N, CA, C and O atoms as a GROMACS GRO file, in nm:
protein
  396
    1MET      N    1 -19.466 -10.560   4.338
    1MET     CA    2 -19.523 -10.643   4.234
    1MET      C    3 -19.675 -10.643   4.251
    1MET      O    4 -19.726 -10.663   4.361
    2ASN      N    5 -19.744 -10.620   4.143
    2ASN     CA    6 -19.889 -10.619   4.155
    2ASN      C    7 -19.945 -10.761   4.153
    2ASN      O    8 -19.874 -10.857   4.125
    3THR      N    9 -20.073 -10.771   4.182
    3THR     CA   10 -20.133 -10.903   4.199
    3THR      C   11 -20.141 -10.980   4.068
    3THR      O   12 -20.132 -11.103   4.068
    4LYS      N   13 -20.156 -10.910   3.957
    4LYS     CA   14 -20.164 -10.981   3.828
    4LYS      C   15 -20.031 -11.049   3.796
    4LYS      O   16 -20.029 -11.163   3.750
    5ARG      N   17 -19.920 -10.980   3.820
    5ARG     CA   18 -19.789 -11.040   3.794
    5ARG      C   19 -19.761 -11.155   3.889
    5ARG      O   20 -19.701 -11.256   3.850
    6LYS      N   21 -19.804 -11.141   4.015
    6LYS     CA   22 -19.786 -11.250   4.111
    6LYS      C   23 -19.866 -11.372   4.070
    6LYS      O   24 -19.819 -11.486   4.080
    7ARG      N   25 -19.987 -11.349   4.024
    7ARG     CA   26 -20.072 -11.461   3.981
    7ARG      C   27 -20.012 -11.532   3.859
    7ARG      O   28 -20.011 -11.654   3.853
    8ILE      N   29 -19.961 -11.455   3.765
    8ILE     CA   30 -19.898 -11.515   3.646
    8ILE      C   31 -19.774 -11.593   3.686
    8ILE      O   32 -19.751 -11.703   3.635
    9LEU      N   33 -19.695 -11.538   3.776
    9LEU     CA   34 -19.574 -11.607   3.822
    9LEU      C   35 -19.610 -11.737   3.895
    9LEU      O   36 -19.545 -11.839   3.873
   10SER      N   37 -19.711 -11.734   3.980
   10SER     CA   38 -19.747 -11.855   4.054
   10SER      C   39 -19.805 -11.961   3.961
   10SER      O   40 -19.778 -12.080   3.980
   11VAL      N   41 -19.882 -11.922   3.862
   11VAL     CA   42 -19.935 -12.019   3.765
   11VAL      C   43 -19.821 -12.079   3.684
   11VAL      O   44 -19.822 -12.199   3.655
   12THR      N   45 -19.724 -11.998   3.646
   12THR     CA   46 -19.609 -12.048   3.570
   12THR      C   47 -19.528 -12.148   3.653
   12THR      O   48 -19.487 -12.252   3.601
   13VAL      N   49 -19.506 -12.119   3.778
   13VAL     CA   50 -19.432 -12.211   3.866
   13VAL      C   51 -19.509 -12.342   3.882
   13VAL      O   52 -19.449 -12.449   3.879
   14CYS      N   53 -19.640 -12.335   3.898
   14CYS     CA   54 -19.721 -12.457   3.910
   14CYS      C   55 -19.714 -12.541   3.782
   14CYS      O   56 -19.701 -12.663   3.789
   15ILE      N   57 -19.722 -12.476   3.667
   15ILE     CA   58 -19.714 -12.549   3.540
   15ILE      C   59 -19.578 -12.615   3.524
   15ILE      O   60 -19.570 -12.730   3.482
   16LEU      N   61 -19.471 -12.543   3.558
   16LEU     CA   62 -19.337 -12.602   3.550
   16LEU      C   63 -19.320 -12.718   3.647
   16LEU      O   64 -19.258 -12.819   3.613
   17PHE      N   65 -19.373 -12.705   3.766
   17PHE     CA   66 -19.368 -12.812   3.864
   17PHE      C   67 -19.437 -12.938   3.811
   17PHE      O   68 -19.382 -13.048   3.819
   18LEU      N   69 -19.557 -12.921   3.757
   18LEU     CA   70 -19.630 -13.035   3.700
   18LEU      C   71 -19.557 -13.095   3.580
   18LEU      O   72 -19.553 -13.217   3.563
   19PHE      N   73 -19.499 -13.009   3.495
   19PHE     CA   74 -19.427 -13.058   3.378
   19PHE      C   75 -19.306 -13.142   3.418
   19PHE      O   76 -19.284 -13.249   3.362
   20VAL      N   77 -19.229 -13.095   3.515
   20VAL     CA   78 -19.111 -13.170   3.560
   20VAL      C   79 -19.153 -13.302   3.622
   20VAL      O   80 -19.090 -13.405   3.599
   21THR      N   81 -19.260 -13.300   3.700
   21THR     CA   82 -19.307 -13.422   3.764
   21THR      C   83 -19.350 -13.525   3.662
   21THR      O   84 -19.308 -13.641   3.667
   22PHE      N   85 -19.435 -13.484   3.567
   22PHE     CA   86 -19.484 -13.579   3.468
   22PHE      C   87 -19.377 -13.621   3.368
   22PHE      O   88 -19.377 -13.736   3.323
   23ALA      N   89 -19.286 -13.531   3.333
   23ALA     CA   90 -19.177 -13.568   3.242
   23ALA      C   91 -19.088 -13.674   3.306
   23ALA      O   92 -19.048 -13.770   3.240
   24SER      N   93 -19.056 -13.657   3.433
   24SER     CA   94 -18.974 -13.756   3.503
   24SER      C   95 -19.046 -13.890   3.513
   24SER      O   96 -18.987 -13.996   3.492
   25LEU      N   97 -19.173 -13.883   3.546
   25LEU     CA   98 -19.252 -14.006   3.558
   25LEU      C   99 -19.263 -14.080   3.426
   25LEU      O  100 -19.243 -14.201   3.421
   26PHE      N  101 -19.294 -14.009   3.319
   26PHE     CA  102 -19.307 -14.074   3.188
   26PHE      C  103 -19.174 -14.128   3.137
   26PHE      O  104 -19.170 -14.231   3.071
   27TYR      N  105 -19.063 -14.058   3.168
   27TYR     CA  106 -18.932 -14.109   3.126
   27TYR      C  107 -18.900 -14.240   3.197
   27TYR      O  108 -18.848 -14.332   3.135
   28ILE      N  109 -18.930 -14.248   3.326
   28ILE     CA  110 -18.905 -14.371   3.400
   28ILE      C  111 -18.988 -14.485   3.344
   28ILE      O  112 -18.938 -14.596   3.327
   29VAL      N  113 -19.115 -14.459   3.315
   29VAL     CA  114 -19.203 -14.564   3.262
   29VAL      C  115 -19.157 -14.608   3.123
   29VAL      O  116 -19.157 -14.727   3.093
   30GLU      N  117 -19.118 -14.513   3.040
   30GLU     CA  118 -19.078 -14.544   2.902
   30GLU      C  119 -18.948 -14.625   2.897
   30GLU      O  120 -18.936 -14.717   2.817
   31GLU      N  121 -18.853 -14.590   2.982
   31GLU     CA  122 -18.721 -14.654   2.976
   31GLU      C  123 -18.702 -14.764   3.080
   31GLU      O  124 -18.588 -14.806   3.104
   32ALA      N  125 -18.807 -14.812   3.141
   32ALA     CA  126 -18.795 -14.913   3.246
   32ALA      C  127 -18.739 -15.045   3.192
   32ALA      O  128 -18.665 -15.113   3.263
   33ASN      N  129 -18.772 -15.082   3.070
   33ASN     CA  130 -18.727 -15.208   3.012
   33ASN      C  131 -18.624 -15.187   2.902
   33ASN      O  132 -18.626 -15.257   2.801
   34HIS      N  133 -18.532 -15.092   2.920
   34HIS     CA  134 -18.431 -15.068   2.818
   34HIS      C  135 -18.321 -15.175   2.824
   34HIS      O  136 -18.309 -15.247   2.923
   35HIS      N  137 -18.243 -15.183   2.719
   35HIS     CA  138 -18.133 -15.279   2.713
   35HIS      C  139 -18.011 -15.212   2.776
   35HIS      O  140 -17.948 -15.125   2.716
   36CYS      N  141 -17.979 -15.254   2.898
   36CYS     CA  142 -17.871 -15.192   2.974
   36CYS      C  143 -17.736 -15.235   2.919
   36CYS      O  144 -17.714 -15.353   2.890
   37THR      N  145 -17.644 -15.138   2.903
   37THR     CA  146 -17.512 -15.166   2.846
   37THR      C  147 -17.407 -15.196   2.952
   37THR      O  148 -17.293 -15.228   2.917
   38GLY      N  149 -17.441 -15.189   3.077
   38GLY     CA  150 -17.344 -15.224   3.180
   38GLY      C  151 -17.335 -15.119   3.289
   38GLY      O  152 -17.432 -15.051   3.322
   39GLU      N  153 -17.214 -15.107   3.344
   39GLU     CA  154 -17.191 -15.022   3.460
   39GLU      C  155 -17.214 -14.874   3.429
   39GLU      O  156 -17.275 -14.804   3.511
   40ALA      N  157 -17.171 -14.825   3.317
   40ALA     CA  158 -17.181 -14.682   3.285
   40ALA      C  159 -17.294 -14.656   3.186
   40ALA      O  160 -17.276 -14.584   3.087
   41CYS      N  161 -17.409 -14.713   3.212
   41CYS     CA  162 -17.524 -14.696   3.122
   41CYS      C  163 -17.583 -14.556   3.140
   41CYS      O  164 -17.624 -14.521   3.250
   42PRO      N  165 -17.589 -14.475   3.034
   42PRO     CA  166 -17.642 -14.339   3.047
   42PRO      C  167 -17.793 -14.338   3.073
   42PRO      O  168 -17.844 -14.247   3.139
   43VAL      N  169 -17.865 -14.438   3.022
   43VAL     CA  170 -18.009 -14.443   3.045
   43VAL      C  171 -18.037 -14.472   3.192
   43VAL      O  172 -18.128 -14.413   3.251
   44CYS      N  173 -17.961 -14.562   3.253
   44CYS     CA  174 -17.977 -14.591   3.395
   44CYS      C  175 -17.945 -14.467   3.480
   44CYS      O  176 -18.011 -14.440   3.580
   45ALA      N  177 -17.843 -14.392   3.439
   45ALA     CA  178 -17.809 -14.269   3.510
   45ALA      C  179 -17.923 -14.168   3.500
   45ALA      O  180 -17.954 -14.100   3.598
   46ASN      N  181 -17.984 -14.157   3.382
   46ASN     CA  182 -18.097 -14.065   3.365
   46ASN      C  183 -18.219 -14.110   3.446
   46ASN      O  184 -18.289 -14.028   3.503
   47ILE      N  185 -18.243 -14.241   3.450
   47ILE     CA  186 -18.354 -14.293   3.530
   47ILE      C  187 -18.332 -14.263   3.678
   47ILE      O  188 -18.424 -14.224   3.749
   48HIS      N  189 -18.208 -14.284   3.724
   48HIS     CA  190 -18.175 -14.253   3.863
   48HIS      C  191 -18.197 -14.105   3.893
   48HIS      O  192 -18.249 -14.070   3.998
   49GLN      N  193 -18.156 -14.018   3.801
   49GLN     CA  194 -18.175 -13.874   3.820
   49GLN      C  195 -18.323 -13.837   3.823
   49GLN      O  196 -18.364 -13.753   3.903
   50ALA      N  197 -18.404 -13.899   3.737
   50ALA     CA  198 -18.549 -13.873   3.735
   50ALA      C  199 -18.614 -13.921   3.865
   50ALA      O  200 -18.702 -13.854   3.919
   51GLU      N  201 -18.571 -14.036   3.915
   51GLU     CA  202 -18.624 -14.086   4.042
   51GLU      C  203 -18.588 -13.992   4.157
   51GLU      O  204 -18.670 -13.965   4.245
   52GLN      N  205 -18.466 -13.944   4.156
   52GLN     CA  206 -18.421 -13.851   4.261
   52GLN      C  207 -18.500 -13.721   4.254
   52GLN      O  208 -18.535 -13.663   4.358
   53THR      N  209 -18.527 -13.674   4.134
   53THR     CA  210 -18.608 -13.552   4.117
   53THR      C  211 -18.747 -13.571   4.174
   53THR      O  212 -18.798 -13.483   4.243
   54LEU      N  213 -18.809 -13.685   4.146
   54LEU     CA  214 -18.942 -13.713   4.200
   54LEU      C  215 -18.940 -13.722   4.352
   54LEU      O  216 -19.032 -13.674   4.418
   55ARG      N  217 -18.837 -13.784   4.407
   55ARG     CA  218 -18.827 -13.793   4.552
   55ARG      C  219 -18.814 -13.654   4.615
   55ARG      O  220 -18.879 -13.624   4.714
   56ASN      N  221 -18.729 -13.571   4.556
   56ASN     CA  222 -18.708 -13.437   4.611
   56ASN      C  223 -18.834 -13.352   4.601
   56ASN      O  224 -18.868 -13.280   4.695
   57LEU      N  225 -18.903 -13.360   4.490
   57LEU     CA  226 -19.024 -13.280   4.471
   57LEU      C  227 -19.135 -13.328   4.564
   57LEU      O  228 -19.205 -13.246   4.624
   58SER      N  229 -19.152 -13.457   4.576
   58SER     CA  230 -19.264 -13.507   4.654
   58SER      C  231 -19.242 -13.489   4.803
   58SER      O  232 -19.337 -13.459   4.875
   59THR      N  233 -19.121 -13.506   4.851
   59THR     CA  234 -19.095 -13.495   4.993
   59THR      C  235 -19.120 -13.353   5.043
   59THR      O  236 -19.186 -13.334   5.145
   60GLY      N  237 -19.069 -13.256   4.973
   60GLY     CA  238 -19.084 -13.118   5.018
   60GLY      C  239 -19.226 -13.070   5.016
   60GLY      O  240 -19.270 -13.004   5.110
   61THR      N  241 -19.299 -13.101   4.912
   61THR     CA  242 -19.435 -13.048   4.902
   61THR      C  243 -19.530 -13.117   4.997
   61THR      O  244 -19.618 -13.052   5.053
   62ILE      N  245 -19.515 -13.246   5.018
   62ILE     CA  246 -19.607 -13.317   5.106
   62ILE      C  247 -19.588 -13.272   5.251
   62ILE      O  248 -19.685 -13.251   5.323
   63VAL      N  249 -19.464 -13.258   5.293
   63VAL     CA  250 -19.438 -13.218   5.430
   63VAL      C  251 -19.493 -13.078   5.456
   63VAL      O  252 -19.560 -13.055   5.557
   64HIS      N  253 -19.465 -12.986   5.367
   64HIS     CA  254 -19.510 -12.849   5.388
   64HIS      C  255 -19.661 -12.835   5.369
   64HIS      O  256 -19.724 -12.754   5.437
   65ALA      N  257 -19.718 -12.911   5.280
   65ALA     CA  258 -19.862 -12.898   5.254
   65ALA      C  259 -19.946 -12.968   5.360
   65ALA      O  260 -20.059 -12.926   5.384
   66ALA      N  261 -19.896 -13.072   5.422
   66ALA     CA  262 -19.977 -13.149   5.517
   66ALA      C  263 -19.945 -13.117   5.662
   66ALA      O  264 -20.036 -13.104   5.744
   67VAL      N  265 -19.820 -13.104   5.696
   67VAL     CA  266 -19.781 -13.090   5.837
   67VAL      C  267 -19.799 -12.947   5.885
   67VAL      O  268 -19.850 -12.926   5.995
   68ASN      N  269 -19.758 -12.850   5.808
   68ASN     CA  270 -19.764 -12.712   5.853
   68ASN      C  271 -19.904 -12.664   5.888
   68ASN      O  272 -19.922 -12.604   5.993
   69PRO      N  273 -20.006 -12.688   5.805
   69PRO     CA  274 -20.140 -12.644   5.845
   69PRO      C  275 -20.191 -12.712   5.971
   69PRO      O  276 -20.263 -12.651   6.050
   70ILE      N  277 -20.155 -12.838   5.991
   70ILE     CA  278 -20.197 -12.908   6.112
   70ILE      C  279 -20.131 -12.846   6.235
   70ILE      O  280 -20.197 -12.826   6.337
   71LEU      N  281 -20.002 -12.816   6.226
   71LEU     CA  282 -19.933 -12.753   6.338
   71LEU      C  283 -19.990 -12.614   6.366
   71LEU      O  284 -20.007 -12.576   6.482
   72ILE      N  285 -20.018 -12.539   6.262
   72ILE     CA  286 -20.073 -12.405   6.280
   72ILE      C  287 -20.209 -12.412   6.347
   72ILE      O  288 -20.239 -12.331   6.435
   73MET      N  289 -20.293 -12.506   6.306
   73MET     CA  290 -20.425 -12.519   6.367
   73MET      C  291 -20.414 -12.558   6.515
   73MET      O  292 -20.489 -12.506   6.598
   74CYS      N  293 -20.321 -12.648   6.549
   74CYS     CA  294 -20.302 -12.686   6.689
   74CYS      C  295 -20.257 -12.567   6.772
   74CYS      O  296 -20.307 -12.546   6.883
   75VAL      N  297 -20.164 -12.489   6.720
   75VAL     CA  298 -20.117 -12.371   6.793
   75VAL      C  299 -20.230 -12.271   6.811
   75VAL      O  300 -20.243 -12.212   6.918
   76LEU      N  301 -20.311 -12.251   6.708
   76LEU     CA  302 -20.423 -12.157   6.719
   76LEU      C  303 -20.527 -12.203   6.821
   76LEU      O  304 -20.581 -12.120   6.895
   77VAL      N  305 -20.556 -12.332   6.825
   77VAL     CA  306 -20.653 -12.384   6.922
   77VAL      C  307 -20.601 -12.367   7.064
   77VAL      O  308 -20.674 -12.325   7.153
   78ILE      N  309 -20.473 -12.400   7.084
   78ILE     CA  310 -20.414 -12.385   7.217
   78ILE      C  311 -20.410 -12.238   7.257
   78ILE      O  312 -20.440 -12.204   7.371
   79ALA      N  313 -20.372 -12.151   7.165
   79ALA     CA  314 -20.366 -12.008   7.195
   79ALA      C  315 -20.505 -11.953   7.225
   79ALA      O  316 -20.519 -11.864   7.309
   80ASP      N  317 -20.606 -12.004   7.159
   80ASP     CA  318 -20.742 -11.958   7.185
   80ASP      C  319 -20.786 -11.994   7.326
   80ASP      O  320 -20.853 -11.915   7.392
   81HIS      N  321 -20.749 -12.112   7.373
   81HIS     CA  322 -20.786 -12.152   7.509
   81HIS      C  323 -20.702 -12.081   7.615
   81HIS      O  324 -20.753 -12.046   7.721
   82VAL      N  325 -20.575 -12.061   7.586
   82VAL     CA  326 -20.486 -11.997   7.684
   82VAL      C  327 -20.511 -11.847   7.690
   82VAL      O  328 -20.516 -11.790   7.799
   83LEU      N  329 -20.526 -11.785   7.578
   83LEU     CA  330 -20.539 -11.640   7.571
   83LEU      C  331 -20.684 -11.595   7.562
   83LEU      O  332 -20.713 -11.493   7.499
   84PHE      N  333 -20.775 -11.669   7.623
   84PHE     CA  334 -20.917 -11.635   7.614
   84PHE      C  335 -20.945 -11.507   7.692
   84PHE      O  336 -20.913 -11.496   7.811
   85ILE      N  337 -21.003 -11.412   7.624
   85ILE     CA  338 -21.040 -11.285   7.685
   85ILE      C  339 -21.191 -11.273   7.674
   85ILE      O  340 -21.248 -11.280   7.565
   86ALA      N  341 -21.255 -11.256   7.788
   86ALA     CA  342 -21.401 -11.243   7.787
   86ALA      C  343 -21.438 -11.114   7.716
   86ALA      O  344 -21.388 -11.007   7.748
   87ARG      N  345 -21.525 -11.125   7.621
   87ARG     CA  346 -21.566 -11.009   7.544
   87ARG      C  347 -21.696 -10.954   7.604
   87ARG      O  348 -21.806 -10.983   7.556
   88THR      N  349 -21.680 -10.875   7.707
   88THR     CA  350 -21.796 -10.816   7.771
   88THR      C  351 -21.789 -10.666   7.757
   88THR      O  352 -21.681 -10.607   7.749
   89SER      N  353 -21.903 -10.607   7.753
   89SER     CA  354 -21.912 -10.461   7.748
   89SER      C  355 -22.029 -10.419   7.835
   89SER      O  356 -22.104 -10.503   7.886
   90LEU      N  357 -22.043 -10.292   7.851
   90LEU     CA  358 -22.154 -10.242   7.930
   90LEU      C  359 -22.288 -10.275   7.865
   90LEU      O  360 -22.387 -10.301   7.934
   91VAL      N  361 -22.290 -10.275   7.734
   91VAL     CA  362 -22.414 -10.307   7.663
   91VAL      C  363 -22.448 -10.454   7.678
   91VAL      O  364 -22.565 -10.488   7.698
   92SER      N  365 -22.349 -10.542   7.669
   92SER     CA  366 -22.376 -10.685   7.684
   92SER      C  367 -22.420 -10.721   7.827
   92SER      O  368 -22.491 -10.819   7.848
   93GLN      N  369 -22.375 -10.641   7.924
   93GLN     CA  370 -22.416 -10.664   8.062
   93GLN      C  371 -22.543 -10.586   8.099
   93GLN      O  372 -22.590 -10.594   8.212
   94LYS      N  373 -22.597 -10.513   8.003
   94LYS     CA  374 -22.720 -10.436   8.017
   94LYS      C  375 -22.713 -10.335   8.133
   94LYS      O  376 -22.804 -10.325   8.216
   95VAL      N  377 -22.603 -10.264   8.134
   95VAL     CA  378 -22.585 -10.160   8.234
   95VAL      C  379 -22.652 -10.032   8.185
   95VAL      O  380 -22.636  -9.992   8.070
   96ARG      N  381 -22.727  -9.970   8.273
   96ARG     CA  382 -22.797  -9.848   8.237
   96ARG      C  383 -22.704  -9.730   8.263
   96ARG      O  384 -22.651  -9.714   8.372
   97LEU      N  385 -22.686  -9.648   8.161
   97LEU     CA  386 -22.598  -9.533   8.171
   97LEU      C  387 -22.683  -9.407   8.184
   97LEU      O  388 -22.752  -9.367   8.091
   98ASN      N  389 -22.676  -9.345   8.299
   98ASN     CA  390 -22.752  -9.222   8.323
   98ASN      C  391 -22.660  -9.103   8.303
   98ASN      O  392 -22.539  -9.111   8.318
   99ASN      N  393 -22.723  -8.992   8.270
   99ASN     CA  394 -22.646  -8.868   8.256
   99ASN      C  395 -22.614  -8.807   8.389
   99ASN      O  396 -22.550  -8.702   8.394
   0.00000   0.00000   0.00000
């Protein structure tokens, strides 16, 4: 897949993600004060489904977006201290090379 198609696909996924998030949010706000018909109210079922969608979307993205980069940075810092290799060469030590 070339980069243009990947970019279009990623933009499309982002737009769909935002659309689902805002559609669920606006539906909950719009139907918050509806006249409930009882135990098997379809509007309440839809509100519950929209809330569940928001929970699922927010939990996954926040954990992966916030925790993973922090863990990666900690591992890189520790690896840098543990695996430190002195970068010396003959030129840096000013060694004279004779023929």
